TORMITI-321266 format. One record per residue: x, y, z of N, C-alpha, C in turn; residue number from 1; chain; residue in three letters. Coordinates in nm, 2 decimals. Example, Ala and Ser with C-alpha at 12.3 -4.5 7.8 and 13.67 -1.06 7.14 Angstrom:
// TORMITI-321266
> 1.32, -0.57, 0.78, 1.23, -0.45, 0.78, 1.32, -0.33, 0.78, 1, A, ALA
> 1.28, -0.22, 0.71, 1.37, -0.11, 0.71, 1.29, 0.00, 0.79, 2, A, SER
This chain:
// TORMITI-321266
> 0.08, -0.12, 0.02, 0.00, -0.01, 0.00, 0.08, 0.13, 0.02, 1, A, MET
> 0.07, 0.21, -0.10, 0.14, 0.33, -0.09, 0.05, 0.50, -0.03, 2, A, LEU
> 0.13, 0.54, 0.05, 0.10, 0.67, 0.11, 0.17, 0.73, 0.08, 3, A, PHE
> 0.13, 0.88, 0.08, 0.18, 1.00, 0.01, 0.15, 1.13, 0.11, 4, A, THR
> 0.28, 1.23, 0.11, 0.23, 1.34, 0.21, 0.16, 1.45, 0.18, 5, A, LEU
> 0.16, 1.45, 0.02, 0.09, 1.54, 0.01, -0.09, 1.55, 0.01, 6, A, LEU
> -0.12, 1.46, 0.03, -0.29, 1.45, 0.10, -0.29, 1.44, 0.26, 7, A, LEU
> -0.41, 1.53, 0.24, -0.41, 1.55, 0.39, -0.61, 1.56, 0.41, 8, A, SER
> -0.64, 1.50, 0.53, -0.77, 1.49, 0.56, -0.83, 1.61, 0.65, 9, A, LEU
> -0.92, 1.67, 0.63, -0.94, 1.78, 0.75, -1.09, 1.74, 0.81, 10, A, HIS
> -1.12, 1.74, 0.91, -1.25, 1.73, 0.98, -1.28, 1.87, 0.99, 11, A, LEU
> -1.40, 1.93, 0.98, -1.46, 2.06, 0.98, -1.61, 2.09, 1.05, 12, A, ILE
> -1.64, 2.09, 1.17, -1.78, 2.09, 1.21, -1.80, 2.28, 1.26, 13, A, PHE
> -1.92, 2.27, 1.22, -1.94, 2.41, 1.27, -2.09, 2.41, 1.32, 14, A, SER
> -2.16, 2.52, 1.43, -2.27, 2.52, 1.45, -2.36, 2.66, 1.37, 15, A, ASP
> -2.27, 2.74, 1.30, -2.29, 2.83, 1.24, -2.27, 2.87, 1.06, 16, A, LYS
> -2.17, 2.79, 1.02, -2.13, 2.76, 0.86, -2.06, 2.69, 0.84, 17, A, GLU
> -2.03, 2.60, 0.75, -1.98, 2.54, 0.74, -1.99, 2.50, 0.53, 18, A, ILE
> -1.84, 2.47, 0.45, -1.86, 2.49, 0.32, -1.85, 2.35, 0.24, 19, A, PRO
> -1.92, 2.38, 0.14, -1.93, 2.24, 0.07, -1.93, 2.27, -0.06, 20, A, PHE
> -1.77, 2.25, -0.14, -1.73, 2.29, -0.26, -1.73, 2.42, -0.23, 21, A, LEU
> -1.82, 2.50, -0.36, -1.77, 2.63, -0.39, -1.91, 2.73, -0.28, 22, A, ASP
> -1.98, 2.66, -0.21, -2.13, 2.70, -0.13, -2.05, 2.70, 0.03, 23, A, VAL
> -2.09, 2.82, 0.05, -2.06, 2.86, 0.18, -2.20, 2.85, 0.23, 24, A, LEU
> -2.23, 2.73, 0.33, -2.38, 2.69, 0.40, -2.41, 2.78, 0.54, 25, A, VAL
> -2.51, 2.86, 0.56, -2.46, 2.97, 0.70, -2.62, 2.89, 0.72, 26, A, LYS
> -2.62, 2.93, 0.89, -2.75, 2.93, 0.97, -2.72, 3.05, 1.05, 27, A, LEU
> -2.86, 3.12, 1.04, -2.86, 3.23, 1.12, -3.02, 3.24, 1.13, 28, A, HIS
> -3.04, 3.24, 1.28, -3.18, 3.29, 1.32, -3.25, 3.15, 1.27, 29, A, SER
> -3.20, 3.06, 1.26, -3.32, 2.90, 1.24, -3.30, 2.92, 1.08, 30, A, GLY
> -3.28, 2.94, 1.04, -3.27, 2.97, 0.83, -3.12, 2.99, 0.78, 31, A, SER
> -3.14, 2.87, 0.64, -3.03, 2.85, 0.59, -3.01, 2.94, 0.50, 32, A, ILE
> -2.88, 3.00, 0.48, -2.81, 3.12, 0.35, -2.73, 3.03, 0.35, 33, A, ALA
> -2.69, 3.06, 0.16, -2.59, 3.06, 0.11, -2.52, 3.14, 0.05, 34, A, THR
> -2.42, 3.12, 0.08, -2.30, 3.23, -0.02, -2.17, 3.17, -0.10, 35, A, THR
> -2.14, 3.26, -0.21, -2.02, 3.15, -0.23, -1.88, 3.13, -0.19, 36, A, LEU
> -1.81, 3.02, -0.18, -1.69, 3.04, -0.15, -1.58, 2.98, -0.18, 37, A, TYR
> -1.45, 3.00, -0.19, -1.35, 3.02, -0.23, -1.25, 2.99, -0.16, 38, A, CYS
> -1.21, 2.87, -0.19, -1.05, 2.84, -0.10, -0.96, 2.93, -0.05, 39, A, LYS
> -0.88, 2.90, 0.02, -0.78, 2.97, -0.02, -0.64, 3.01, -0.10, 40, A, PRO
> -0.66, 2.87, -0.09, -0.59, 2.85, -0.22, -0.59, 2.93, -0.34, 41, A, THR
> -0.75, 2.98, -0.42, -0.76, 3.01, -0.50, -0.71, 3.12, -0.56, 42, A, ASP
> -0.62, 3.15, -0.67, -0.60, 3.24, -0.74, -0.70, 3.34, -0.83, 43, A, THR
> -0.81, 3.31, -0.87, -0.90, 3.34, -0.95, -0.88, 3.34, -1.05, 44, A, HIS
> -0.73, 3.26, -1.10, -0.64, 3.29, -1.26, -0.74, 3.25, -1.39, 45, A, GLY
> -0.83, 3.39, -1.42, -0.86, 3.31, -1.48, -0.84, 3.35, -1.62, 46, A, TYR
> -0.87, 3.29, -1.76, -0.84, 3.34, -1.89, -0.78, 3.48, -1.91, 47, A, LEU
> -0.68, 3.51, -1.96, -0.60, 3.69, -1.99, -0.69, 3.74, -2.11, 48, A, ASN
> -0.74, 3.82, -2.11, -0.81, 3.85, -2.21, -0.74, 3.89, -2.36, 49, A, PHE
> -0.60, 3.91, -2.32, -0.50, 3.95, -2.39, -0.45, 3.78, -2.45, 50, A, ASN
> -0.55, 3.68, -2.45, -0.52, 3.56, -2.50, -0.59, 3.54, -2.64, 51, A, SER
> -0.51, 3.41, -2.75, -0.55, 3.43, -2.89, -0.68, 3.35, -2.88, 52, A, SER
> -0.72, 3.34, -2.75, -0.87, 3.27, -2.77, -1.00, 3.34, -2.85, 53, A, HIS
> -1.10, 3.29, -2.89, -1.18, 3.35, -2.94, -1.30, 3.46, -2.85, 54, A, HIS
> -1.34, 3.54, -2.90, -1.43, 3.64, -2.80, -1.54, 3.62, -2.75, 55, A, ILE
> -1.58, 3.48, -2.82, -1.69, 3.44, -2.77, -1.67, 3.34, -2.65, 56, A, SER
> -1.54, 3.32, -2.65, -1.48, 3.21, -2.52, -1.51, 3.35, -2.40, 57, A, LEU
> -1.41, 3.42, -2.41, -1.35, 3.54, -2.31, -1.59, 3.58, -2.26, 58, A, LYS
> -1.64, 3.57, -2.36, -1.73, 3.66, -2.26, -1.83, 3.57, -2.19, 59, A, ARG
> -1.79, 3.39, -2.29, -1.88, 3.30, -2.15, -1.82, 3.35, -2.04, 60, A, SER
> -1.71, 3.29, -2.06, -1.67, 3.26, -1.91, -1.70, 3.36, -1.79, 61, A, ILE
> -1.71, 3.52, -1.86, -1.83, 3.62, -1.77, -1.95, 3.56, -1.74, 62, A, VAL
> -2.00, 3.56, -1.83, -2.13, 3.50, -1.83, -2.17, 3.41, -1.73, 63, A, PHE
> -2.10, 3.34, -1.77, -2.10, 3.16, -1.61, -2.07, 3.21, -1.49, 64, A, SER
> -1.97, 3.32, -1.49, -1.91, 3.31, -1.37, -2.01, 3.41, -1.28, 65, A, GLN
> -2.12, 3.46, -1.38, -2.26, 3.57, -1.29, -2.34, 3.47, -1.26, 66, A, CYS
> -2.40, 3.41, -1.34, -2.45, 3.29, -1.32, -2.45, 3.20, -1.22, 67, A, ILE
> -2.30, 3.18, -1.22, -2.28, 3.04, -1.13, -2.26, 3.15, -0.99, 68, A, ARG
> -2.30, 3.24, -0.97, -2.30, 3.38, -0.80, -2.41, 3.36, -0.82, 69, A, ILE
> -2.49, 3.39, -0.88, -2.63, 3.41, -0.88, -2.73, 3.30, -0.83, 70, A, LYS
> -2.66, 3.17, -0.90, -2.72, 3.03, -0.86, -2.70, 3.01, -0.69, 71, A, ARG
> -2.58, 3.05, -0.62, -2.52, 3.03, -0.53, -2.61, 3.10, -0.40, 72, A, ILE
> -2.54, 3.27, -0.41, -2.59, 3.33, -0.32, -2.75, 3.36, -0.28, 73, A, CYS
> -2.81, 3.32, -0.20, -2.94, 3.33, -0.15, -3.00, 3.48, -0.10, 74, A, SER
> -2.87, 3.60, -0.14, -2.93, 3.76, -0.07, -2.88, 3.81, -0.21, 75, A, THR
> -2.93, 3.89, -0.18, -2.91, 4.01, -0.31, -2.74, 4.10, -0.24, 76, A, LYS
> -2.72, 4.11, -0.11, -2.63, 4.17, -0.08, -2.48, 4.09, -0.11, 77, A, SER
> -2.51, 3.93, -0.08, -2.38, 3.87, -0.10, -2.36, 3.85, -0.22, 78, A, GLU
> -2.48, 3.83, -0.32, -2.44, 3.86, -0.50, -2.38, 3.94, -0.56, 79, A, TYR
> -2.42, 4.08, -0.45, -2.35, 4.23, -0.54, -2.21, 4.24, -0.48, 80, A, ASP
> -2.18, 4.20, -0.39, -2.07, 4.17, -0.30, -1.96, 4.09, -0.38, 81, A, LYS
> -1.95, 3.97, -0.40, -1.93, 3.89, -0.49, -1.91, 3.91, -0.67, 82, A, HIS
> -2.02, 3.99, -0.70, -1.99, 4.05, -0.80, -1.87, 4.13, -0.81, 83, A, VAL
> -1.92, 4.22, -0.74, -1.80, 4.31, -0.73, -1.65, 4.28, -0.72, 84, A, GLY
> -1.67, 4.16, -0.66, -1.50, 4.11, -0.65, -1.46, 4.06, -0.74, 85, A, ASN
> -1.58, 3.98, -0.84, -1.54, 3.92, -0.97, -1.49, 4.06, -1.07, 86, A, LEU
> -1.57, 4.18, -1.05, -1.54, 4.30, -1.18, -1.41, 4.31, -1.15, 87, A, VAL
> -1.31, 4.30, -1.06, -1.20, 4.35, -1.00, -1.12, 4.22, -1.03, 88, A, GLU
> -1.13, 4.07, -1.05, -1.03, 3.95, -1.07, -1.07, 3.98, -1.22, 89, A, PHE
> -1.17, 4.01, -1.31, -1.15, 4.03, -1.42, -1.04, 4.14, -1.47, 90, A, PHE
> -1.08, 4.27, -1.40, -1.01, 4.35, -1.43, -0.84, 4.34, -1.43, 91, A, LEU
> -0.80, 4.27, -1.32, -0.68, 4.23, -1.29, -0.63, 4.11, -1.43, 92, A, ASN
> -0.72, 4.07, -1.52, -0.73, 3.98, -1.58, -0.67, 4.03, -1.72, 93, A, ASN
> -0.66, 4.16, -1.78, -0.71, 4.29, -1.86, -0.81, 4.26, -1.89, 94, A, ASP
> -0.93, 4.21, -1.84, -1.05, 4.24, -1.93, -1.17, 4.37, -1.93, 95, A, TYR
> -1.16, 4.42, -2.01, -1.20, 4.56, -2.06, -1.32, 4.57, -1.94, 96, A, PRO
> -1.35, 4.72, -1.92, -1.45, 4.74, -1.82, -1.59, 4.76, -1.87, 97, A, TYR
> -1.70, 4.68, -1.89, -1.79, 4.67, -1.92, -1.88, 4.81, -1.92, 98, A, PRO
> -1.90, 4.91, -2.06, -2.00, 5.01, -2.04, -2.08, 5.05, -2.15, 99, A, ASN
> -2.15, 5.14, -2.13, -2.26, 5.17, -2.25, -2.19, 5.26, -2.34, 100, A, LEU
> -2.14, 5.37, -2.27, -2.03, 5.47, -2.32, -1.92, 5.50, -2.29, 101, A, CYS
> -1.81, 5.47, -2.39, -1.70, 5.49, -2.35, -1.65, 5.62, -2.31, 102, A, ASP
> -1.70, 5.73, -2.26, -1.69, 5.85, -2.29, -1.77, 5.89, -2.11, 103, A, LYS
> -1.82, 5.77, -2.08, -1.91, 5.87, -1.94, -1.90, 5.78, -1.84, 104, A, GLY
> -1.79, 5.71, -1.81, -1.77, 5.65, -1.68, -1.72, 5.76, -1.57, 105, A, ASN
> -1.72, 5.69, -1.43, -1.65, 5.79, -1.35, -1.65, 5.73, -1.21, 106, A, TYR
> -1.61, 5.77, -1.14, -1.53, 5.68, -0.98, -1.54, 5.83, -0.93, 107, A, VAL
> -1.62, 5.81, -0.84, -1.65, 5.88, -0.70, -1.68, 5.80, -0.58, 108, A, GLY
> -1.60, 5.88, -0.45, -1.61, 5.86, -0.33, -1.73, 5.96, -0.26, 109, A, HIS
> -1.77, 5.93, -0.13, -1.88, 5.94, -0.05, -1.88, 5.90, 0.05, 110, A, THR
> -1.89, 5.97, 0.19, -1.90, 5.92, 0.29, -2.07, 5.93, 0.35, 111, A, GLY
> -2.17, 5.96, 0.26, -2.28, 5.90, 0.32, -2.29, 5.73, 0.24, 112, A, THR
> -2.44, 5.73, 0.25, -2.46, 5.61, 0.21, -2.46, 5.56, 0.06, 113, A, LYS
> -2.44, 5.48, 0.00, -2.44, 5.42, -0.18, -2.58, 5.50, -0.20, 114, A, PHE
> -2.62, 5.43, -0.12, -2.80, 5.45, -0.21, -2.84, 5.60, -0.26, 115, A, ARG
> -2.80, 5.66, -0.14, -2.82, 5.80, -0.12, -2.78, 5.92, -0.25, 116, A, LEU
> -2.60, 5.87, -0.25, -2.51, 5.91, -0.34, -2.59, 5.88, -0.49, 117, A, ARG
> -2.65, 5.78, -0.51, -2.70, 5.78, -0.63, -2.80, 5.78, -0.67, 118, A, PHE
> -2.86, 5.83, -0.58, -3.00, 5.87, -0.61, -2.98, 6.08, -0.61, 119, A, ASN
> -2.84, 6.12, -0.57, -2.81, 6.23, -0.60, -2.76, 6.26, -0.73, 120, A, ASN
> -2.72, 6.13, -0.79, -2.64, 6.16, -0.94, -2.80, 6.15, -1.05, 121, A, HIS
> -2.90, 6.07, -0.97, -3.03, 6.06, -1.05, -3.09, 6.19, -1.05, 122, A, LYS
> -3.07, 6.30, -0.96, -3.16, 6.42, -0.95, -3.07, 6.50, -1.02, 123, A, LYS
> -2.96, 6.49, -1.04, -2.90, 6.59, -1.10, -2.93, 6.58, -1.28, 124, A, THR
> -2.93, 6.43, -1.30, -2.98, 6.42, -1.41, -3.06, 6.41, -1.50, 125, A, VAL
> -3.19, 6.42, -1.39, -3.30, 6.48, -1.40, -3.32, 6.60, -1.42, 126, A, GLN
> -3.22, 6.72, -1.33, -3.27, 6.87, -1.34, -3.17, 6.84, -1.47, 127, A, ASP
> -3.09, 6.81, -1.56, -2.98, 6.82, -1.64, -2.90, 6.95, -1.61, 128, A, LYS
> -2.84, 6.90, -1.48, -2.74, 7.01, -1.40, -2.63, 6.99, -1.46, 129, A, SER
> -2.57, 7.13, -1.52, -2.40, 7.12, -1.61, -2.29, 7.15, -1.45, 130, A, ILE
> -2.35, 7.12, -1.33, -2.24, 7.18, -1.24, -2.17, 7.01, -1.17, 131, A, SER
> -2.26, 6.94, -1.26, -2.18, 6.79, -1.20, -2.09, 6.72, -1.33, 132, A, TYR
> -1.99, 6.63, -1.28, -1.95, 6.61, -1.51, -2.11, 6.45, -1.48, 133, A, PRO
> -2.14, 6.38, -1.40, -2.23, 6.28, -1.45, -2.32, 6.39, -1.53, 134, A, VAL
> -2.40, 6.45, -1.47, -2.55, 6.50, -1.54, -2.47, 6.58, -1.65, 135, A, SER
> -2.40, 6.65, -1.61, -2.35, 6.74, -1.75, -2.32, 6.66, -1.87, 136, A, LYS
> -2.25, 6.53, -1.86, -2.24, 6.43, -1.99, -2.36, 6.40, -2.02, 137, A, HIS
> -2.44, 6.38, -1.95, -2.57, 6.31, -1.99, -2.67, 6.47, -2.08, 138, A, PHE
> -2.65, 6.55, -2.02, -2.72, 6.66, -2.09, -2.64, 6.72, -2.25, 139, A, SER
> -2.54, 6.67, -2.27, -2.47, 6.72, -2.37, -2.48, 6.57, -2.46, 140, A, SER
> -2.54, 6.48, -2.44, -2.51, 6.40, -2.53, -2.70, 6.35, -2.57, 141, A, GLU
> -2.75, 6.37, -2.66, -2.89, 6.39, -2.68, -3.00, 6.22, -2.70, 142, A, PRO
> -2.88, 6.10, -2.68, -2.92, 5.98, -2.66, -2.91, 5.91, -2.53, 143, A, ASN
> -2.86, 5.96, -2.46, -2.87, 5.94, -2.34, -3.01, 5.94, -2.27, 144, A, HIS
> -3.06, 5.90, -2.14, -3.17, 5.91, -2.09, -3.11, 5.81, -1.93, 145, A, SER
> -3.25, 5.84, -1.86, -3.20, 5.79, -1.72, -3.19, 5.64, -1.66, 146, A, LEU
> -3.27, 5.58, -1.78, -3.22, 5.45, -1.78, -3.09, 5.42, -1.82, 147, A, SER
> -3.00, 5.47, -1.90, -2.83, 5.45, -1.86, -2.76, 5.44, -1.81, 148, A, ASN
> -2.83, 5.53, -1.69, -2.75, 5.53, -1.56, -2.74, 5.41, -1.50, 149, A, LEU
> -2.60, 5.35, -1.50, -2.58, 5.25, -1.38, -2.48, 5.33, -1.29, 150, A, ARG
> -2.47, 5.20, -1.18, -2.40, 5.24, -1.08, -2.34, 5.10, -1.01, 151, A, CYS
> -2.23, 5.05, -0.98, -2.16, 4.97, -0.90, -2.05, 4.99, -0.79, 152, A, ILE
> -2.09, 4.90, -0.68, -2.03, 4.96, -0.55, -1.92, 4.92, -0.60, 153, A, LEU
> -1.77, 4.97, -0.54, -1.66, 4.89, -0.59, -1.59, 4.87, -0.44, 154, A, LEU
> -1.61, 4.98, -0.33, -1.56, 4.92, -0.24, -1.62, 5.01, -0.07, 155, A, GLY
> -1.62, 4.96, 0.02, -1.73, 5.00, 0.13, -1.61, 4.96, 0.25, 156, A, SER
> -1.73, 5.03, 0.37, -1.61, 5.02, 0.53, -1.44, 5.04, 0.51, 157, A, ASN
> -1.43, 5.15, 0.44, -1.29, 5.17, 0.49, -1.26, 5.26, 0.61, 158, A, TYR
> -1.13, 5.20, 0.65, -1.11, 5.27, 0.81, -1.08, 5.42, 0.84, 159, A, PRO
> -1.08, 5.47, 0.74, -1.05, 5.60, 0.70, -1.09, 5.68, 0.57, 160, A, SER
> -1.12, 5.80, 0.62, -1.14, 5.88, 0.46, -0.99, 5.88, 0.43, 161, A, VAL
> -0.88, 5.85, 0.42, -0.75, 5.87, 0.33, -0.78, 5.74, 0.26, 162, A, THR
> -0.79, 5.66, 0.32, -0.82, 5.51, 0.25, -0.95, 5.51, 0.14, 163, A, GLN
> -0.98, 5.59, 0.19, -1.13, 5.59, 0.09, -1.10, 5.66, -0.01, 164, A, ARG
> -1.03, 5.76, 0.02, -0.94, 5.84, -0.06, -0.86, 5.75, -0.21, 165, A, LEU
> -0.78, 5.70, -0.15, -0.68, 5.63, -0.21, -0.77, 5.48, -0.30, 166, A, LYS
> -0.86, 5.50, -0.26, -0.91, 5.36, -0.31, -0.98, 5.40, -0.44, 167, A, SER
> -1.03, 5.53, -0.41, -1.09, 5.58, -0.57, -0.98, 5.62, -0.71, 168, A, GLU
> -0.87, 5.66, -0.58, -0.76, 5.70, -0.70, -0.72, 5.58, -0.80, 169, A, SER
> -0.70, 5.46, -0.70, -0.64, 5.33, -0.77, -0.83, 5.31, -0.92, 170, A, LYS
> -0.90, 5.30, -0.85, -1.00, 5.25, -0.94, -0.98, 5.40, -1.05, 171, A, TRP
> -1.02, 5.51, -1.03, -1.00, 5.62, -1.14, -0.87, 5.58, -1.23, 172, A, VAL
> -0.75, 5.51, -1.19, -0.64, 5.47, -1.28, -0.67, 5.35, -1.32, 173, A, ILE
> -0.73, 5.28, -1.29, -0.81, 5.11, -1.34, -0.84, 5.14, -1.49, 174, A, LYS
> -0.97, 5.22, -1.42, -1.05, 5.21, -1.56, -1.02, 5.36, -1.62, 175, A, LEU
> -0.93, 5.41, -1.58, -0.88, 5.54, -1.71, -0.96, 5.61, -1.70, 176, A, SER
> -1.06, 5.66, -1.60, -1.16, 5.78, -1.61, -1.11, 5.89, -1.62, 177, A, THR
> -1.01, 5.91, -1.58, -0.91, 6.04, -1.63, -0.88, 6.06, -1.75, 178, A, HIS
> -0.87, 5.98, -1.83, -0.83, 5.97, -1.98, -0.94, 5.98, -2.06, 179, A, THR
> -1.02, 5.87, -2.05, -1.14, 5.87, -2.13, -1.29, 5.85, -2.03, 180, A, ARG
> -1.29, 5.93, -1.95, -1.41, 5.92, -1.90, -1.45, 6.06, -1.85, 181, A, GLY
> -1.51, 6.01, -1.72, -1.58, 6.17, -1.65, -1.45, 6.26, -1.57, 182, A, LEU
> -1.42, 6.19, -1.51, -1.26, 6.22, -1.40, -1.21, 6.31, -1.41, 183, A, ASN
> -1.20, 6.46, -1.39, -1.07, 6.54, -1.43, -0.92, 6.50, -1.36, 184, A, LYS
> -0.90, 6.42, -1.31, -0.80, 6.42, -1.23, -0.79, 6.29, -1.16, 185, A, ASP
> -0.68, 6.26, -1.06, -0.62, 6.09, -1.06, -0.70, 6.14, -0.88, 186, A, LEU
> -0.73, 6.23, -0.82, -0.79, 6.24, -0.67, -0.71, 6.28, -0.62, 187, A, GLY
> -0.69, 6.23, -0.51, -0.61, 6.27, -0.43, -0.44, 6.22, -0.46, 188, A, ILE
> -0.40, 6.13, -0.55, -0.32, 6.11, -0.60, -0.27, 6.25, -0.73, 189, A, LEU
> -0.35, 6.31, -0.75, -0.32, 6.44, -0.80, -0.22, 6.54, -0.75, 190, A, SER
> -0.19, 6.51, -0.62, -0.11, 6.63, -0.54, 0.03, 6.59, -0.51, 191, A, ASP
> 0.04, 6.42, -0.64, 0.17, 6.41, -0.63, 0.23, 6.45, -0.73, 192, A, PHE
> 0.42, 6.42, -0.77, 0.52, 6.47, -0.84, 0.44, 6.35, -0.98, 193, A, PRO
> 0.41, 6.41, -1.10, 0.39, 6.35, -1.19, 0.44, 6.24, -1.21, 194, A, SER
> 0.58, 6.26, -1.20, 0.71, 6.13, -1.21, 0.65, 5.97, -1.12, 195, A, VAL
> 0.53, 6.04, -1.03, 0.53, 5.91, -0.98, 0.42, 5.83, -1.10, 196, A, ILE
> 0.38, 5.86, -1.15, 0.28, 5.82, -1.22, 0.26, 5.81, -1.34, 197, A, TYR
> 0.30, 5.72, -1.43, 0.31, 5.66, -1.56, 0.23, 5.59, -1.65, 198, A, HIS
> 0.15, 5.68, -1.68, -0.01, 5.59, -1.73, 0.08, 5.50, -1.83, 199, A, PRO
> 0.04, 5.35, -1.88, 0.07, 5.29, -1.95, 0.01, 5.29, -2.09, 200, A, ARG
> 0.01, 5.29, -2.20, 0.00, 5.30, -2.37, -0.12, 5.19, -2.37, 201, A, GLN
> -0.25, 5.28, -2.41, -0.35, 5.16, -2.39, -0.45, 5.14, -2.28, 202, A, GLY
> -0.37, 5.20, -2.16, -0.46, 5.14, -2.07, -0.53, 5.23, -2.03, 203, A, VAL
């Protein structure tokens, strides 16, 4: 009989939650809830967008992963959280950020609740205000309407205002909204000398 040290067995038990394959089953107030479970060794190494594979395959990977999360997560909050993580995983693998208008992306931070900030954007768009970048863009594009407005939460629960501002700058650079979108600058990084940041060509 052959034995190997590469395999190990673990006994896991809990009265609150337990993982099973890619599902984390939780017991809360007598009810069962499910959410996505990723092993600590998961690198989220999806197929790089710059590979020679056909575009239809790359699109199907994004679609299938969203459907997978939708089927596993029993609450919308968990679904939104994991889809937000998925967006970053694909961006790290050079996938382009999906958009309806390649000039209309905008990254912003707020100390208020997400829903309140989004409703404020909707109000300025409805009022056709030219005092804010998002509503000004909508006012200048005759084919844009309020139904085209989309918003995604990229992060939350930052320990400090500085951390929130740093995250905003990271996403501005990641999505190139300072060059191809509505952000006027790099946010908090605008205070640093230009030699610190060298944008890559085509990014």
